C-alpha positions as CSV (number, residue, x, y, z in Angstrom):
1,M,20.2,-44.8,5.2
2,R,19.4,-41.1,4.6
3,I,15.6,-41.9,5.2
4,K,16.5,-43.4,8.6
5,I,18.5,-40.4,9.6
6,V,15.6,-38.0,8.7
7,K,13.2,-40.3,10.6
8,Y,15.4,-40.1,13.7
9,M,15.8,-36.4,13.3
10,V,12.0,-35.9,13.2
11,I,11.5,-38.2,16.2
12,G,14.2,-36.2,18.1
13,C,12.6,-32.9,17.2
14,G,9.3,-34.2,18.5
15,I,10.8,-35.3,21.8
16,A,12.5,-32.0,22.1
17,C,9.2,-30.2,21.5
18,L,7.5,-32.3,24.1
19,A,10.3,-31.5,26.6
20,M,10.0,-27.8,25.9
21,I,6.2,-27.9,26.4
22,Q,6.7,-29.9,29.7
23,T,9.3,-27.4,30.8
24,S,7.1,-24.4,30.0
25,C,4.2,-26.0,31.9
26,T,6.3,-26.5,35.0
27,L,6.2,-23.6,37.3
28,P,9.3,-22.6,39.2
29,S,9.3,-24.0,42.7
30,S,9.6,-20.5,44.2
31,L,6.3,-19.4,42.6
32,T,4.1,-20.3,45.6
33,V,1.3,-18.3,47.3
34,H,0.4,-18.7,50.9
35,T,-1.3,-16.7,53.6
36,K,-5.0,-17.3,54.1
37,E,-7.4,-14.6,55.5
38,N,-8.7,-14.9,59.0
39,K,-12.5,-14.6,59.1
40,T,-13.0,-15.3,62.8
41,T,-14.4,-12.6,65.0
42,P,-15.1,-12.4,68.7
43,D,-18.5,-13.7,70.0
44,R,-19.6,-10.3,71.3
45,Y,-18.6,-6.7,71.8
46,A,-17.0,-5.9,75.1
47,K,-19.5,-4.9,77.8
48,S,-22.3,-5.4,75.4
49,P,-25.1,-8.0,75.9
50,Q,-25.1,-10.7,73.2
51,D,-28.0,-9.9,70.9
52,T,-28.5,-11.2,67.3
53,L,-30.7,-8.2,66.4
54,S,-28.8,-5.6,64.5
55,S,-29.8,-2.0,63.7
56,A,-28.0,-2.3,60.4
57,K,-31.0,-4.0,59.0
58,V,-33.1,-0.8,59.5
59,Q,-33.4,1.3,56.4
60,W,-32.2,4.9,56.8
61,R,-35.6,6.3,56.0
62,E,-36.9,4.5,59.1
63,F,-33.9,5.1,61.2
64,F,-34.0,8.9,60.7
65,T,-37.4,10.3,61.5
66,D,-36.8,14.0,61.0
67,P,-38.4,14.9,57.7
68,N,-35.9,17.7,57.1
69,L,-33.0,15.4,57.5
70,V,-34.6,12.7,55.2
71,A,-35.2,15.4,52.5
72,L,-31.5,16.4,52.7
73,I,-30.3,12.8,52.4
74,D,-32.6,12.3,49.4
75,T,-31.2,15.3,47.7
76,A,-27.6,14.2,48.4
77,L,-28.1,10.7,47.0
78,S,-28.9,12.2,43.6
79,G,-26.8,15.3,43.6
80,N,-23.5,14.4,45.4
81,Q,-20.7,14.5,42.9
82,E,-18.5,11.9,44.5
83,L,-21.4,9.5,44.6
84,N,-22.0,10.1,40.9
85,I,-18.4,9.5,40.2
86,A,-18.7,6.1,42.0
87,R,-21.6,5.3,39.8
88,R,-19.5,5.8,36.7
89,E,-16.9,3.5,38.2
90,I,-19.6,0.8,38.4
91,I,-20.3,1.3,34.7
92,I,-16.6,1.1,33.9
93,A,-16.5,-2.2,35.8
94,Q,-19.5,-3.5,33.9
95,N,-17.7,-2.7,30.6
96,E,-14.6,-4.6,31.9
97,I,-16.8,-7.7,32.4
98,R,-18.1,-7.3,28.8
99,A,-14.5,-7.1,27.5
100,R,-13.3,-10.1,29.4
101,K,-16.3,-12.1,28.3
102,G,-15.6,-11.3,24.7
103,E,-12.0,-12.5,24.9
104,Y,-12.8,-16.2,25.2
105,L,-15.3,-16.0,22.3
106,P,-14.2,-16.4,18.6
107,F,-13.1,-13.2,16.9
108,V,-14.6,-12.9,13.4
109,N,-13.6,-10.1,11.0
110,F,-15.0,-9.3,7.6
111,G,-12.8,-7.4,5.2
112,A,-11.8,-6.6,1.7
113,T,-8.3,-5.9,0.3
114,A,-6.9,-4.7,-3.0
115,G,-3.3,-4.5,-4.0
116,V,-0.7,-4.7,-6.7
117,E,2.7,-6.3,-6.8
118,K,5.6,-6.2,-9.3
119,P,8.4,-8.5,-8.3
120,A,11.9,-8.0,-9.7
121,R,12.7,-10.1,-12.8
122,Y,15.8,-11.7,-11.3
123,T,14.2,-12.9,-8.1
124,Q,12.6,-16.2,-7.1
125,F,9.0,-14.9,-7.6
126,G,9.9,-12.8,-10.7
127,A,11.5,-15.8,-12.4
128,L,8.5,-18.0,-11.6
129,E,6.0,-15.5,-13.0
130,E,8.1,-15.2,-16.2
131,N,8.1,-19.0,-16.8
132,L,4.6,-19.9,-15.6
133,Q,1.2,-19.3,-17.2
134,I,-2.1,-18.7,-15.6
135,K,-3.7,-20.9,-18.3
136,D,-2.6,-22.0,-21.7
137,G,-1.4,-19.1,-23.7
138,E,-1.9,-16.5,-21.0
139,K,0.9,-15.2,-18.8
140,F,0.7,-13.6,-15.4
141,P,-0.5,-10.0,-15.6
142,D,2.3,-7.4,-15.2
143,P,1.9,-6.0,-12.6
144,L,0.0,-8.6,-10.7
145,Q,-3.1,-7.3,-8.9
146,N,-4.7,-9.0,-5.9
147,Y,-8.2,-8.7,-4.6
148,F,-9.7,-10.4,-1.6
149,L,-13.2,-10.4,0.0
150,G,-14.0,-12.7,2.9
151,L,-14.0,-13.6,6.6
152,N,-11.1,-14.2,9.0
153,A,-11.7,-15.9,12.3
154,S,-9.4,-16.5,15.4
155,W,-10.3,-18.4,18.5
156,E,-8.1,-19.0,21.5
157,L,-9.2,-22.2,23.2
158,D,-9.5,-21.5,26.9
159,V,-8.0,-24.8,27.9
160,W,-6.5,-23.6,31.2
161,K,-9.5,-21.3,32.1
162,K,-7.2,-18.3,31.8
163,L,-9.8,-16.2,30.0
164,R,-12.8,-17.4,32.1
165,N,-10.9,-16.7,35.3
166,A,-10.1,-13.2,34.1
167,K,-13.8,-12.7,33.5
168,K,-14.6,-14.0,37.0
169,A,-12.0,-11.6,38.5
170,A,-13.7,-8.7,36.6
171,V,-17.1,-9.7,37.9
172,L,-15.8,-9.7,41.5
173,R,-14.2,-6.3,41.0
174,Y,-17.5,-5.1,39.6
175,L,-19.2,-6.4,42.8
176,G,-16.5,-4.7,44.8
177,S,-17.2,-1.4,43.0
178,V,-20.9,-1.8,43.9
179,E,-20.0,-2.3,47.6
180,G,-17.7,0.7,47.4
181,R,-20.6,2.8,46.2
182,N,-22.7,1.4,49.0
183,F,-20.0,2.3,51.6
184,M,-19.8,5.8,50.1
185,I,-23.6,6.1,50.6
186,T,-23.2,5.1,54.3
187,T,-20.4,7.7,54.7
188,L,-22.5,10.3,52.9
189,V,-25.5,9.6,55.1
190,R,-23.4,9.8,58.2
191,E,-21.7,13.1,57.2
192,I,-25.1,14.8,56.4
193,A,-26.7,13.5,59.6
194,T,-23.8,14.6,61.8
195,S,-23.6,18.0,60.1
196,Y,-27.4,18.4,60.5
197,Y,-27.2,17.7,64.3
198,E,-24.2,20.1,64.6
199,L,-26.3,22.8,62.9
200,M,-29.1,22.1,65.4
201,A,-26.6,22.3,68.2
202,F,-25.3,25.7,67.0
203,D,-28.8,27.0,66.9
204,A,-29.4,25.8,70.5
205,Q,-26.2,27.4,71.7
206,L,-27.1,30.6,69.9
207,E,-30.5,30.6,71.7
208,I,-28.9,29.9,75.0
209,L,-26.4,32.7,74.5
210,R,-29.1,35.2,73.7
211,Q,-31.0,34.2,76.8
212,N,-27.9,34.5,78.9
213,I,-27.1,37.9,77.5
214,E,-30.6,39.0,78.5
215,I,-30.1,37.7,82.0
216,Q,-26.7,39.4,82.2
217,T,-28.1,42.7,80.8
218,N,-30.7,42.7,83.6
219,A,-28.0,42.0,86.1
220,L,-26.0,44.8,84.7
221,E,-28.9,47.2,85.3
222,I,-29.1,46.0,88.9
223,V,-25.4,46.6,89.4
224,R,-25.8,50.1,88.0
225,M,-28.6,50.8,90.4
226,E,-26.5,49.4,93.2
227,K,-23.6,51.7,92.2
228,T,-26.0,54.7,92.2
229,A,-26.9,53.6,95.8
230,A,-23.2,53.5,96.6
231,R,-23.4,49.8,97.4
232,V,-20.9,48.7,94.7
233,T,-18.1,50.4,92.9
234,E,-17.5,51.2,89.2
235,L,-15.4,48.0,89.0
236,A,-18.5,45.8,89.4
237,V,-20.3,47.7,86.6
238,R,-17.3,47.3,84.3
239,K,-17.0,43.6,85.0
240,F,-20.6,43.0,84.1
241,E,-20.3,45.2,81.0
242,A,-17.3,43.2,79.9
243,E,-19.2,39.9,80.4
244,V,-22.1,41.1,78.3
245,L,-19.8,42.3,75.5
246,K,-17.9,39.0,75.6
247,N,-21.0,37.0,75.1
248,Q,-22.3,39.3,72.4
249,S,-19.0,38.7,70.6
250,R,-19.5,35.0,70.8
251,I,-22.7,35.2,68.9
252,W,-20.8,36.1,65.7
253,Y,-18.5,33.1,66.1
254,I,-21.5,30.8,66.4
255,Q,-23.2,32.5,63.4
256,Q,-20.1,31.9,61.4
257,S,-20.1,28.2,62.4
258,I,-23.7,28.0,61.3
259,I,-22.9,29.4,57.9
260,E,-19.9,27.0,57.4
261,T,-22.0,24.0,58.5
262,E,-24.8,25.0,56.2
263,N,-22.4,25.4,53.3
264,H,-20.8,22.0,54.1
265,I,-24.2,20.4,53.9
266,N,-25.0,22.1,50.6
267,Y,-21.6,20.9,49.3
268,L,-22.6,17.3,50.2
269,L,-25.9,17.8,48.5
270,G,-24.2,19.1,45.3
271,R,-25.7,22.5,45.3
272,F,-24.7,26.1,45.9
273,P,-25.1,27.7,49.4
274,Q,-28.7,28.2,50.5
275,P,-30.5,28.1,53.9
276,V,-30.9,24.6,55.3
277,A,-34.3,23.8,56.8
278,R,-34.0,22.1,60.2
279,N,-35.7,21.3,63.5
280,T,-35.2,23.7,66.4
281,D,-36.0,21.4,69.4
282,F,-32.5,20.0,69.8
283,L,-32.3,19.3,73.5
284,N,-35.5,17.2,73.4
285,L,-34.1,14.8,70.8
286,K,-33.9,11.2,72.0
287,P,-31.2,9.0,70.5
288,D,-32.7,5.8,69.1
289,T,-32.1,2.5,70.8
290,I,-29.2,0.7,69.0
291,H,-28.9,-3.0,68.7
292,A,-25.3,-3.9,68.0
293,G,-25.9,-7.6,67.2
294,V,-23.0,-9.9,67.0
295,P,-19.6,-9.2,65.4
296,S,-20.0,-11.9,62.7
297,Q,-22.9,-9.9,61.2
298,L,-20.4,-7.2,60.2
299,L,-19.0,-9.5,57.5
300,L,-22.5,-9.4,55.8
301,N,-23.6,-5.9,56.6
302,R,-20.5,-3.7,56.2
303,P,-20.1,-2.7,52.5
304,D,-16.4,-2.0,53.0
305,I,-15.8,-5.5,54.4
306,R,-17.7,-7.0,51.4
307,Q,-15.7,-4.9,49.0
308,A,-12.4,-6.0,50.6
309,E,-13.7,-9.6,50.4
310,N,-14.5,-9.3,46.7
311,N,-11.2,-7.7,45.9
312,L,-9.5,-10.5,47.8
313,E,-11.3,-13.2,45.8
314,A,-10.5,-11.3,42.6
315,S,-6.8,-11.2,43.5
316,K,-6.9,-15.0,44.1
317,I,-8.2,-15.6,40.6
318,D,-5.6,-13.2,39.3
319,V,-3.0,-15.5,40.6
320,K,-4.6,-18.4,38.6
321,V,-4.6,-16.2,35.5
322,A,-0.9,-15.4,36.0
323,R,-0.2,-19.2,36.5
324,A,-2.0,-20.0,33.3
325,Q,0.4,-17.7,31.4
326,F,3.1,-20.4,31.8
327,Y,1.0,-23.0,30.0
328,P,0.8,-23.5,26.2
329,M,-1.7,-21.4,24.3
330,V,-4.0,-23.2,21.8
331,R,-5.3,-21.0,19.0
332,I,-7.4,-21.8,15.9
333,T,-7.4,-19.5,12.9
334,A,-9.6,-19.8,9.8
335,G,-10.4,-17.9,6.7
336,L,-13.1,-18.1,4.0
337,G,-13.5,-15.8,1.0
338,F,-12.8,-15.0,-2.6
339,Q,-9.4,-14.0,-4.0
340,A,-8.5,-13.2,-7.6
341,F,-6.1,-11.0,-9.6
342,K,-9.0,-9.3,-11.5
343,P,-12.2,-7.9,-10.0
344,Q,-14.4,-9.7,-12.6
345,F,-13.1,-13.1,-11.4
346,L,-13.6,-12.3,-7.7
347,V,-17.0,-13.9,-7.2
348,S,-16.5,-17.0,-9.4
349,P,-16.3,-20.5,-7.8
350,E,-12.7,-20.9,-8.9
351,S,-11.8,-17.8,-6.8
352,M,-13.1,-19.3,-3.6
353,M,-10.4,-20.0,-0.9
354,Y,-10.5,-21.2,2.6
355,G,-8.0,-22.1,5.3
356,L,-7.9,-23.6,8.7
357,A,-4.9,-23.8,11.1
358,G,-4.1,-24.6,14.7
359,E,-1.4,-23.1,16.8
360,L,0.3,-24.4,19.9
361,M,2.6,-22.0,21.5
362,A,4.3,-22.1,24.9
363,P,6.8,-19.8,26.6
364,L,10.3,-21.4,26.6
365,I,13.1,-18.9,27.1
366,N,13.2,-15.6,29.0
367,R,10.1,-16.0,31.1
368,N,11.0,-13.2,33.4
369,A,8.1,-11.1,32.4
370,L,5.7,-13.9,33.2
371,K,7.4,-14.5,36.5
372,A,7.2,-10.8,37.4
373,Y,3.5,-10.8,36.6
374,Y,3.0,-13.9,38.7
375,F,5.0,-12.5,41.7
376,S,3.1,-9.2,41.5
377,S,-0.2,-11.1,41.5
378,S,0.9,-13.1,44.5
379,A,2.0,-10.0,46.4
380,K,-1.3,-8.3,45.6
381,Q,-3.2,-11.3,46.9
382,I,-1.3,-11.2,50.2
383,Q,-1.8,-7.5,50.3
384,N,-5.6,-7.9,50.0
385,V,-5.5,-10.6,52.7
386,Y,-4.0,-8.0,55.1
387,D,-6.4,-5.3,53.8
388,Y,-9.4,-7.6,54.5
389,E,-8.3,-8.5,58.0
390,R,-7.6,-4.8,58.7
391,T,-11.0,-3.8,57.5
392,V,-12.7,-6.4,59.7
393,L,-10.6,-5.4,62.7
394,N,-11.4,-1.7,62.1
395,A,-15.1,-2.4,61.8
396,Y,-15.1,-4.3,65.1
397,I,-13.2,-1.6,66.9
398,E,-15.5,1.2,65.5
399,V,-18.6,-0.6,66.8
400,A,-17.0,-1.4,70.2
401,N,-15.9,2.2,70.7
402,Q,-19.4,3.5,69.9
403,V,-21.2,1.0,72.1
404,S,-19.1,2.2,75.0
405,N,-19.5,5.8,73.9
406,I,-23.3,5.6,73.9
407,S,-23.4,4.2,77.4
408,N,-20.9,6.7,78.8
409,L,-22.6,9.7,77.1
410,A,-26.0,8.7,78.4
411,T,-24.6,8.9,82.0
412,S,-22.7,12.1,81.3
413,Y,-25.7,13.8,79.8
414,E,-27.9,13.0,82.8
415,L,-25.3,14.4,85.2
416,K,-24.8,17.5,83.1
417,R,-28.6,18.0,83.0
418,K,-28.7,18.0,86.8
419,Q,-25.7,20.4,86.9
420,V,-27.5,22.8,84.5
421,L,-30.6,22.7,86.7
422,A,-28.7,23.4,89.8
423,L,-26.7,26.3,88.3
424,T,-29.9,27.8,86.7
425,Q,-31.5,27.9,90.2
426,S,-28.2,29.3,91.5
427,I,-28.6,32.3,89.2
428,T,-31.9,33.3,90.8
429,I,-30.5,32.7,94.3
430,S,-27.3,34.6,93.8
431,T,-29.2,37.6,92.2
432,G,-31.6,37.7,95.2
433,L,-28.8,37.5,97.7
434,F,-26.9,40.3,95.8
435,R,-30.0,42.6,96.0
436,N,-30.1,42.0,99.7
437,A,-26.4,42.6,100.1
438,R,-25.8,39.1,101.2
439,A,-23.7,38.1,98.2
440,D,-20.8,39.7,96.4
441,Y,-21.3,40.8,92.7
442,M,-18.5,38.3,91.7
443,E,-20.6,35.4,93.0
444,V,-23.4,36.5,90.7
445,L,-21.0,37.0,87.8
446,M,-19.3,33.6,88.3
447,T,-22.7,31.8,88.8
448,Q,-23.9,33.2,85.5
449,R,-20.7,32.3,83.7
450,D,-20.8,28.7,85.1
451,A,-24.4,28.3,84.1
452,L,-23.7,29.4,80.6
453,E,-20.8,27.0,80.2
454,A,-22.7,24.2,81.7
455,R,-25.6,24.7,79.3
456,F,-23.1,24.8,76.4
457,E,-21.6,21.6,77.6
458,L,-25.1,20.1,77.8
459,V,-25.7,20.9,74.2
460,D,-22.3,19.6,73.2
461,T,-23.0,16.3,75.1
462,K,-26.4,16.0,73.3
463,M,-24.6,16.5,70.0
464,Q,-22.1,13.8,70.8
465,Q,-25.0,11.5,71.7
466,M,-26.6,12.1,68.3
467,H,-23.2,11.7,66.6
468,A,-22.6,8.4,68.4
469,M,-26.0,7.1,67.3
470,V,-25.2,8.0,63.7
471,N,-21.7,6.6,63.9
472,I,-22.7,3.2,65.3
473,Y,-25.4,3.0,62.7
474,Q,-22.8,3.4,60.0
475,A,-20.3,1.2,61.8
476,L,-22.8,-1.7,62.0
477,G,-23.3,-1.4,58.2
478,G,-26.5,0.6,58.0
479,G,-27.4,3.5,55.8
480,W,-27.0,2.0,52.3
481,N,-29.9,-0.4,52.0
């Protein structure tokens, strides 16, 4: 009768264990993940002809033809501190892959231990040692020493692909860090190019200002002679003097801007301030023809989109890893070595010992930590879905804005060029009329002032054209390959 009761108890415990395992393997109904990323893009950019050729495929060494600019970018790619920090991030991500890969391989340790133990006489182990003998006529040593030399192994069987998925997520994050480095390169190339063209624009403005000061100084001498001839008053002389002094003062503002721009370029290059070699023929620069391609090409060419995509895929796998935490864990442990109570017996065949065991463990009670980890992984996945869609949308808008900007700036530049030509001719005309007393000195002064501002605006428009060319090149995903 007692045997039957024990038998039923064993069967009942087995059924209870199976029920617990089934319960642990069942996810709560609330642990569901939804929201799928939207990868669709418009067929074309607004007001842009549909063309599959994309300028993003052009390498930056071919896109930028100015040797001074190419030399600056080359220096920055090796000396920029932020870029070097990003390279260290890639190495960290590589080590993460190595660590994740090692987790689903067996862990084997080699070790040696030595110890001594003296149990109390009136305890279970003390009484046993008192009444037992190691062999006939020889009692247990007092105190009892213990020496061990051997191997221990532990291996978690990746039944639910938890460890392999963790490695896949680490690989995707590594690829994301590589794309992040590439995006940083495109940003660095854009910043250097735009600063370089700003520097050239400041040089052009400085030259224009000096030419204008020379013209105004000559006009000032004419006004002084006219005053001597009593054809104008002292007011006209003072007006022209003030205009010359104002423009001479502007020279120092432009020179300060040149210094700050040079220092910014040197900072991007990772070096201390020094002169920056550059071209001086700014107004004759011609923006390269840009091929925008089709919006779907952004998904392949833009490093930030590819980084967001890798992070999204990694977060999806993280959810699988979090789900696998609810399933039973299967582990195998083993040991092989020599153990004895005296060092001289340690390597004898009788001292050899080994063991092999299997473990099956599953979470049963208080799974709140696992639920929290799963919920967090799910929320991060949805977060990354929105981040991916935002990155794609931002890329499309950047390209669309620059496509429109290039077209509008081309028209604006041509109109401003004609305006400068007309005002430059007006300076000669107004000066001649003034000498013949057919124009007032204010007309000469205002004509010179308008011509100067128009030439400044022409330089600024040219700079915006060059910036737009660089910006759309980066927006399309160029500059890193």
